[in-house]
Every structure is written in structure tokens, then in C-alpha cells.
C-alpha positions as a printed Julia matrix, in Angstrom:
100×3 Matrix{Float64}:
 85.79  107.25  152.6
 83.01  104.79  152.97
 79.66  106.55  153.94
 78.14  105.68  157.25
 74.76  104.01  157.53
 71.59  106.22  156.82
 70.49  106.0   160.65
 73.77  107.1   161.69
 73.99  109.99  159.31
 70.58  111.14  160.49
 71.72  111.11  164.0
 74.78  113.14  163.06
 72.53  115.82  161.46
 69.98  115.93  164.35
 72.98  116.07  166.79
 74.65  118.95  165.02
 71.51  120.92  164.65
 70.76  120.5   168.21
 74.42  121.61  169.17
 74.21  124.73  166.9
 70.92  125.69  168.62
 72.34  125.23  172.01
 75.31  127.29  171.03
 73.18  130.16  169.86
 70.84  130.01  172.93
 73.75  129.95  175.38
 75.92  132.7   174.03
 72.77  134.81  173.35
 71.81  134.37  177.04
 75.42  135.12  178.22
 75.48  138.23  176.06
 72.2   139.29  177.33
 73.42  139.03  180.9
 76.59  140.86  180.08
 74.81  143.74  178.5
 72.48  143.82  181.42
 75.12  144.07  184.07
 77.09  146.71  181.97
 80.53  145.27  182.8
 83.23  144.86  180.22
 82.5   142.14  177.63
 83.44  138.99  179.41
 81.0   136.98  177.17
 83.52  136.65  174.47
 85.5   133.96  176.27
 82.63  131.48  176.28
 81.6   132.43  172.97
 85.11  131.54  171.49
 85.37  128.35  173.35
 81.94  127.06  172.47
 82.45  128.39  168.79
 85.46  126.32  168.56
 83.59  123.3   169.89
 80.67  123.79  167.46
 83.33  124.4   164.59
 84.92  121.08  165.3
 81.67  119.35  165.5
 80.68  120.97  161.99
 83.83  119.59  160.57
 83.25  115.98  161.75
 79.74  116.33  160.63
 80.67  117.26  157.03
 83.42  114.7   156.9
 81.0   111.86  157.56
 77.97  113.14  155.75
 79.63  113.75  152.4
 79.54  110.83  150.02
 80.12  109.86  146.42
 76.57  110.99  145.45
 77.16  114.46  146.96
 80.51  114.71  145.11
 78.88  113.72  141.8
 76.17  116.26  142.28
 78.7   119.12  143.17
 80.83  118.26  140.27
 77.93  118.38  137.84
 76.8   121.79  139.33
 80.26  123.17  138.97
 80.51  121.87  135.27
 77.14  123.48  134.59
 78.41  126.86  135.99
 81.76  126.62  134.42
 83.0   128.99  131.79
 85.73  126.73  130.55
 83.66  123.35  130.33
 86.09  121.95  127.84
 88.85  122.14  130.35
 86.7   120.38  133.03
 85.77  117.78  130.43
 89.51  117.04  129.64
 90.34  116.67  133.34
 87.54  114.14  133.78
 88.64  112.29  130.8
 92.22  111.94  132.01
 90.8   110.82  135.4
 88.73  108.17  133.99
 91.72  106.96  131.86
 93.82  106.67  135.22
 90.96  104.79  137.16
 89.93  101.8   135.1
């Protein structure tokens, strides 16, 4: 997947952070109102719906902000932590032979 331009990626990051903060504030406020009124816990329904929306936003955010550089760094990190490094190196060598 081709990575988006840097400006667009920055906008995605800011948009997700704003969305997450709004999710927390909104659901905290509804839960506080629910506790103050003493009624059965009705605030669970808006929490579930907004949680699904934020979860979808997170998936899209991650899908568009992961690029080759991130994958390389993650693979290097996993290789350094690996207890079976020779196995990982053999997989990498086979992959390089397949992709000229």
C-alpha cells in the first residue's frame, strides 16, 4: 500500500487524537450523569456505539499510517528480541530470493 503524504498523515493523527478525547469526555460525562441520577446503567449503549465508531477510526488510522519504514523497524525489533534468530534470517533470505 502506498503511504499517504506527510500532511495527510499528520491530519489523520490529529483527527484520531481529537476523536479519542471526545469519546472519553462524552462517555465520562454520560457516566457521571447516569451515576448522579441513580438509574440503571443506560450509559452503556452510547458507550458501545461510540466505542465501535472510535474503533473503526483507529483501524483506518492504523491502515493509512503504517508504511514500509514502520514495517522495517518492527521487523528489526522483533528480530532482535527473537530467541530463534537463525529461523527468522532463513525466512528473510527465502523472501529476498523470491522478490528480485
